[in-house]
C-alpha positions in Angstrom: 100.0 74.4 119.1 101.5 71.6 117.0 102.1 72.2 113.3 98.8 70.6 112.0 96.7 72.7 114.5 98.6 75.8 113.4 97.9 75.1 109.7 94.2 74.7 110.6 94.1 77.9 112.5 95.6 79.9 109.6 93.3 78.3 107.1 90.3 79.2 109.2 91.5 82.8 109.4 91.8 83.0 105.6 95.5 82.5 105.3 98.3 79.9 105.4 101.4 79.5 107.6 103.8 82.2 106.5 106.1 81.8 103.5 109.3 83.9 103.5 110.3 85.2 100.1 113.4 87.3 100.8 115.9 88.5 103.4 113.8 91.7 104.2 110.8 89.6 105.1 112.9 87.2 107.1 114.5 90.1 109.1 111.1 91.6 109.7 109.7 88.3 111.1 112.9 87.7 113.2 112.7 91.2 114.7 109.1 90.7 115.7 109.6 87.1 116.8 112.4 88.2 119.2 109.7 90.1 121.2 108.1 86.7 122.1 111.2 84.7 123.3 109.8 84.7 126.8 106.6 82.9 125.6 107.9 80.5 122.9 111.2 79.4 121.6 110.0 79.4 118.0 107.2 79.8 115.5 105.8 77.4 112.8 106.4 78.5 109.3 104.8 77.1 106.1 107.5 74.8 104.8 106.6 71.2 104.5 107.9 68.1 102.7 105.7 66.6 100.0 105.4 62.8 99.5 108.6 62.8 97.4 110.5 64.5 100.3 110.7 67.8 98.4 110.5 71.0 100.6 107.7 73.4 99.5 105.8 76.4 100.9 102.2 75.7 102.0 100.9 78.6 99.9 102.7 77.2 96.7 105.2 80.1 96.4 108.7 79.1 95.1 111.2 78.1 97.8 113.8 80.6 96.4 115.1 82.0 99.8 116.2 79.9 102.8 117.5 80.8 106.2 118.5 77.4 107.7 120.3 77.2 110.9 123.7 75.3 111.0 123.3 71.7 109.9 119.7 72.1 108.8 117.7 70.5 107.2 118.5 66.9 107.8 117.4 64.5 105.1 116.6 61.7 107.6 113.9 63.8 109.3 111.2 63.5 106.6 108.2 63.7 109.0 109.5 66.8 110.7 108.2 70.4 110.3 110.0 73.8 110.2 110.2 76.4 112.9 111.6 79.9 112.9 113.7 80.5 116.0 112.4 83.4 118.1 116.0 84.1 119.3 118.0 84.0 116.0 115.4 84.1 113.2 117.0 81.0 111.6 115.0 77.9 110.5 115.3 74.4 111.9 113.5 71.1 111.5 111.7 69.8 114.6 109.0 67.2 115.3 105.6 68.3 114.0 104.1 67.4 117.4 106.1 70.1 119.2 104.3 73.0 120.8 105.2 76.3 119.1 103.7 79.6 118.2 102.7 80.2 114.6 102.7 83.0 112.0 99.9 83.2 109.4 100.1 85.1 106.2 97.1 86.4 104.4 97.0 87.4 100.7 96.4 91.1 100.0 92.8 91.7 99.1 92.1 93.7 95.9 89.4 96.4 96.7 87.3 95.1 93.8 87.5 91.6 95.1 86.7 92.8 98.6 83.5 94.5 97.2 82.6 91.3 95.3 83.3 89.3 98.5 81.0 91.6 100.5 78.3 91.3 97.9 78.4 87.5 97.6 78.7 87.2 101.4 75.7 89.4 101.8 73.7 87.1 99.5 74.5 84.1 101.7 73.4 85.9 104.9 69.8 87.0 104.2 69.0 89.0 107.5 72.0 91.2 107.1 72.2 91.0 103.3 70.0 94.0 102.6 71.9 96.3 104.9 75.3 95.2 103.5 74.1 95.7 99.9 72.8 99.2 100.8 76.0 100.1 102.5 78.0 98.8 99.4 75.8 100.8 97.0 76.1 103.9 99.2 79.9 103.5 99.2 79.9 103.2 95.4 77.6 106.2 95.0 79.8 108.3 97.4 82.9 107.4 95.4 81.2 108.3 92.1 79.9 111.7 93.5 83.4 112.4 94.8 85.0 111.7 91.5 82.4 113.8 89.6 83.2 116.8 91.9 86.9 116.3 91.3 86.5 116.2 87.5 84.2 119.3 87.6 86.7 121.3 89.7 89.7 120.2 87.5 87.8 121.2 84.4 86.9 124.6 86.0 90.5 125.2 87.0 91.7 124.3 83.5 89.1 126.6 81.9 90.0 129.4 84.3 93.7 129.1 83.5 93.0 129.1 79.7 90.9 132.2 80.1 93.7 133.9 82.1 96.2 132.9 79.4 94.0 134.4 76.7 93.7 137.6 78.7 97.5 137.8 79.1 98.0 137.2 75.4 95.5 139.9 74.4 97.1 142.3 76.9 100.6 141.5 75.5 99.3 142.0 71.9 97.7 145.3 72.9 100.9 146.6 74.6 102.9 145.5 71.5 100.4 147.3 69.3 100.5 150.4 71.4 104.2 150.4 71.4 104.3 150.2 67.6 101.7 152.9 67.3 103.5 155.1 69.7 106.7 154.8 67.6 104.8 155.8 64.5 103.3 158.8 66.2 106.7 160.1 67.3 108.1 159.9 63.9 105.1 161.6 62.4 105.2 164.4 65.0 108.9 164.9 64.3 108.2 165.0 60.6 105.3 167.6 61.2 107.6 169.6 63.4 110.2 169.7 60.6 107.6 170.8 58.2 106.4 173.6 60.4 110.0 174.8 61.1 110.7 174.7 57.4 107.7 176.9 56.6 108.7 179.4 59.3 112.1 179.9 57.8 
């Protein structure tokens, strides 16, 4: 596909042509692109030139990291687009009409936004809307019941451990009390023994 067709395909799938933010991401893409060298020499990525000739990412992330091949980019190629080489992973400027593979990048979906998306999408599609709403409500109910059980068991375990701690403290106090009482009994019996011996003499 040419660059414009690739952009359209990515947008229709809910993403944009890939933006590469650091060396780790670049190496990851290069490793995977290398597997497709028999099918394509490169992949379109989301760098483009705006009307002022400034290079930007299609998804508006900052162009902080670059991995240009030797001698790239050339300032006289303003109407050219950027490919990631399947063999080397480096970037180069080529005519936008060239046929290449493409890599799309989709934003991570927050679970709450996903639930909201499902809900609003269900409202649009009436025949399936009721079943989607019921599934969503069942999922929320299931999560709430699960959390309730978890809180209940955590409370029960905490209560049980507090009870066991109190029993241990009472047991320790009882042993300590018995030990003190036992010492007192010994001294008293020794004292009584001394009295009885004294009276015998």
